[in-house]
C-alpha positions as a printed NumPy array, in Angstrom:
array([[ 12.453, -24.367, -27.031],
       [ 11.94 , -22.999, -23.513],
       [ 13.574, -19.814, -22.321],
       [ 16.541, -20.325, -19.991],
       [ 15.348, -19.167, -16.545],
       [ 18.878, -18.368, -15.392],
       [ 19.735, -16.177, -18.377],
       [ 20.948, -12.796, -17.201],
       [ 21.799, -14.025, -13.706],
       [ 25.257, -13.727, -12.228],
       [ 27.063, -16.802, -10.938],
       [ 26.371, -15.701,  -7.364],
       [ 22.65 , -15.45 ,  -8.099],
       [ 22.659, -18.869,  -9.756],
       [ 24.45 , -20.359,  -6.759],
       [ 21.997, -18.749,  -4.346],
       [ 18.965, -20.   ,  -6.291],
       [ 20.538, -23.468,  -6.627],
       [ 20.891, -23.631,  -2.821],
       [ 17.284, -22.576,  -2.344],
       [ 16.173, -25.183,  -4.909],
       [ 18.171, -27.901,  -3.141],
       [ 16.65 , -26.89 ,   0.187],
       [ 13.167, -27.199,  -1.368],
       [ 14.1  , -30.56 ,  -2.917],
       [ 13.824, -29.375,  -6.531],
       [ 16.082, -28.91 ,  -9.491],
       [ 17.124, -25.378, -10.36 ],
       [ 14.861, -25.357, -13.423],
       [ 11.821, -26.562, -11.453],
       [ 12.584, -24.052,  -8.692],
       [ 12.767, -21.138, -11.125],
       [  9.504, -22.22 , -12.795],
       [  7.833, -22.511,  -9.385],
       [  9.166, -19.112,  -8.35 ],
       [  7.937, -17.471, -11.579],
       [  4.495, -19.076, -11.227],
       [  4.22 , -17.816,  -7.633],
       [  5.238, -14.315,  -8.702],
       [  2.576, -14.285, -11.425],
       [ -0.06 , -15.466,  -8.943],
       [  0.936, -12.76 ,  -6.454],
       [  0.777, -10.11 ,  -9.168],
       [ -2.65 , -11.304, -10.254],
       [ -3.904, -11.322,  -6.654],
       [ -2.605,  -7.784,  -6.111],
       [ -4.585,  -6.399,  -9.067],
       [ -7.141,  -3.793,  -7.984],
       [-10.784,  -4.859,  -7.981],
       [-12.88 ,  -3.731, -10.949],
       [-14.78 ,  -0.459, -10.49 ],
       [-18.364,  -0.8  ,  -9.252],
       [-21.037,  -1.026, -11.922],
       [-23.164,   2.001, -12.664],
       [-26.763,   1.669, -11.485],
       [-29.404,   0.945, -14.078],
       [-31.905,   3.487, -15.334],
       [-34.678,   2.485, -12.932],
       [-32.34 ,   2.466,  -9.938],
       [-30.993,   5.928, -10.771],
       [-34.523,   7.271, -11.255],
       [-35.642,   5.831,  -7.904],
       [-32.626,   7.359,  -6.14 ],
       [-33.369,  10.711,  -7.758],
       [-37.037,  10.499,  -6.725],
       [-36.015,   9.711,  -3.14 ],
       [-33.626,  12.641,  -3.125],
       [-30.532,  10.453,  -2.672],
       [-28.69 ,  11.739,  -5.713]])
């Protein structure tokens, strides 16, 4: 059984979201699912990039020999 997307919302919030869903041409349930999916995508896109990889042994030795490190 799916979780109710409007659980915990006040009547005013439900009415507001229902109007937005109607304006987008969707049902309230589809609108809430779409909104949640977009929020997850935005969160994933906002994740920081992974740290740069450490240079390999040869690369570090070459940098040291050149006096770069």
